[in-house]
BALOBA-1460 file (C-alpha; in Angstrom, 3 decimals):
// residues 85
<rec num="1" residu="m" x="-0.023" y="-0.075" z="-0.112"/>
<rec num="2" residu="v" x="1.232" y="3.494" z="-0.839"/>
<rec num="3" residu="p" x="-0.439" y="6.175" z="1.039"/>
<rec num="4" residu="v" x="-1.768" y="8.956" z="-1.175"/>
<rec num="5" residu="p" x="-2.594" y="12.507" z="0.149"/>
<rec num="6" residu="q" x="-6.543" y="12.747" z="0.165"/>
<rec num="7" residu="r" x="-6.535" y="15.854" z="-2.436"/>
<rec num="8" residu="i" x="-4.693" y="13.668" z="-4.625"/>
<rec num="9" residu="a" x="-7.024" y="10.656" z="-4.490"/>
<rec num="10" residu="a" x="-10.119" y="13.290" z="-4.493"/>
<rec num="11" residu="a" x="-8.696" y="14.337" z="-7.962"/>
<rec num="12" residu="i" x="-8.388" y="10.632" z="-9.575"/>
<rec num="13" residu="d" x="-11.947" y="9.771" z="-8.427"/>
<rec num="14" residu="k" x="-13.124" y="12.402" z="-9.965"/>
<rec num="15" residu="i" x="-11.573" y="11.255" z="-13.044"/>
<rec num="16" residu="t" x="-11.845" y="7.540" z="-12.976"/>
<rec num="17" residu="g" x="-14.634" y="7.134" z="-9.901"/>
<rec num="18" residu="p" x="-13.257" y="5.770" z="-6.707"/>
<rec num="19" residu="k" x="-13.385" y="1.893" z="-7.481"/>
<rec num="20" residu="h" x="-10.859" y="2.336" z="-10.751"/>
<rec num="21" residu="r" x="-8.076" y="4.413" z="-8.689"/>
<rec num="22" residu="a" x="-5.635" y="1.497" z="-8.743"/>
<rec num="23" residu="r" x="-6.098" y="0.739" z="-12.304"/>
<rec num="24" residu="f" x="-5.552" y="4.586" z="-12.986"/>
<rec num="25" residu="v" x="-2.045" y="4.613" z="-10.725"/>
<rec num="26" residu="v" x="-0.825" y="1.888" z="-12.616"/>
<rec num="27" residu="e" x="-1.412" y="3.344" z="-15.657"/>
<rec num="28" residu="v" x="0.395" y="6.264" z="-14.846"/>
<rec num="29" residu="l" x="2.912" y="4.358" z="-13.237"/>
<rec num="30" residu="e" x="3.612" y="2.099" z="-16.392"/>
<rec num="31" residu="t" x="3.461" y="5.670" z="-18.341"/>
<rec num="32" residu="e" x="6.054" y="7.030" z="-16.421"/>
<rec num="33" residu="l" x="8.464" y="4.246" z="-16.420"/>
<rec num="34" residu="r" x="8.205" y="4.051" z="-20.376"/>
<rec num="35" residu="r" x="8.806" y="7.870" z="-20.689"/>
<rec num="36" residu="r" x="11.922" y="7.199" z="-17.934"/>
<rec num="37" residu="e" x="13.337" y="4.467" z="-19.845"/>
<rec num="38" residu="q" x="13.094" y="6.157" z="-23.462"/>
<rec num="39" residu="l" x="15.156" y="9.095" z="-21.887"/>
<rec num="40" residu="a" x="17.434" y="6.610" z="-20.702"/>
<rec num="41" residu="a" x="17.999" y="5.202" z="-24.062"/>
<rec num="42" residu="l" x="18.298" y="8.802" z="-25.580"/>
<rec num="43" residu="e" x="20.953" y="9.592" z="-23.152"/>
<rec num="44" residu="e" x="22.876" y="6.366" z="-23.700"/>
<rec num="45" residu="s" x="22.778" y="6.492" z="-27.536"/>
<rec num="46" residu="a" x="23.414" y="10.237" z="-27.620"/>
<rec num="47" residu="g" x="26.309" y="11.345" z="-30.040"/>
<rec num="48" residu="c" x="26.002" y="7.407" z="-31.737"/>
<rec num="49" residu="w" x="25.212" y="9.110" z="-34.991"/>
<rec num="50" residu="k" x="28.055" y="10.008" z="-37.329"/>
<rec num="51" residu="d" x="27.722" y="12.040" z="-40.249"/>
<rec num="52" residu="e" x="30.597" y="10.327" z="-42.435"/>
<rec num="53" residu="n" x="28.516" y="6.965" z="-41.788"/>
<rec num="54" residu="h" x="25.562" y="8.464" z="-43.775"/>
<rec num="55" residu="p" x="26.862" y="10.106" z="-46.984"/>
<rec num="56" residu="e" x="23.682" y="9.564" z="-48.732"/>
<rec num="57" residu="l" x="22.310" y="12.574" z="-46.448"/>
<rec num="58" residu="a" x="25.312" y="15.112" z="-46.852"/>
<rec num="59" residu="n" x="22.554" y="17.231" z="-48.847"/>
<rec num="60" residu="g" x="19.849" y="16.662" z="-46.237"/>
<rec num="61" residu="p" x="17.185" y="14.131" z="-46.036"/>
<rec num="62" residu="e" x="14.869" y="15.416" z="-48.632"/>
<rec num="63" residu="p" x="17.075" y="14.216" z="-51.761"/>
<rec num="64" residu="f" x="17.785" y="11.052" z="-50.082"/>
<rec num="65" residu="i" x="13.794" y="10.097" z="-49.396"/>
<rec num="66" residu="r" x="12.969" y="11.430" z="-52.894"/>
<rec num="67" residu="d" x="15.212" y="9.139" z="-54.933"/>
<rec num="68" residu="l" x="14.335" y="6.542" z="-52.218"/>
<rec num="69" residu="r" x="10.776" y="6.726" z="-53.203"/>
<rec num="70" residu="s" x="11.446" y="7.164" z="-57.335"/>
<rec num="71" residu="r" x="13.272" y="3.989" z="-57.082"/>
<rec num="72" residu="a" x="10.453" y="2.370" z="-55.089"/>
<rec num="73" residu="v" x="7.851" y="3.784" z="-57.807"/>
<rec num="74" residu="d" x="10.251" y="2.470" z="-60.429"/>
<rec num="75" residu="r" x="10.360" y="-1.108" z="-58.866"/>
<rec num="76" residu="l" x="6.417" y="-1.394" z="-58.382"/>
<rec num="77" residu="q" x="6.266" y="-0.362" z="-62.168"/>
<rec num="78" residu="q" x="8.623" y="-3.038" z="-63.323"/>
<rec num="79" residu="m" x="6.934" y="-5.763" z="-61.436"/>
<rec num="80" residu="q" x="3.353" y="-4.691" z="-62.805"/>
<rec num="81" residu="h" x="4.953" y="-4.879" z="-66.068"/>
<rec num="82" residu="e" x="6.561" y="-8.506" z="-65.181"/>
<rec num="83" residu="t" x="3.199" y="-9.824" z="-64.170"/>
<rec num="84" residu="s" x="1.234" y="-8.431" z="-66.915"/>
<rec num="85" residu="e" x="3.429" y="-10.350" z="-69.686"/>
């Protein structure tokens, strides 16, 4: 059991009803745990991206994405052409 100040319990009850307080508290705790895990992962991975490892993005992501999409469209058209023969 975790003691909860009355004003917090009342605010929770107003949102969920008194019979759903425990479920609400568990959901809030799970959300906060995920948030903290994500923050820790971001902090751990900070600085791992090296520009020299991604020369395809030297001119920014837009040209790379355009090329990628264009190749996907070309490939789809090629596949459609091959199946229609």
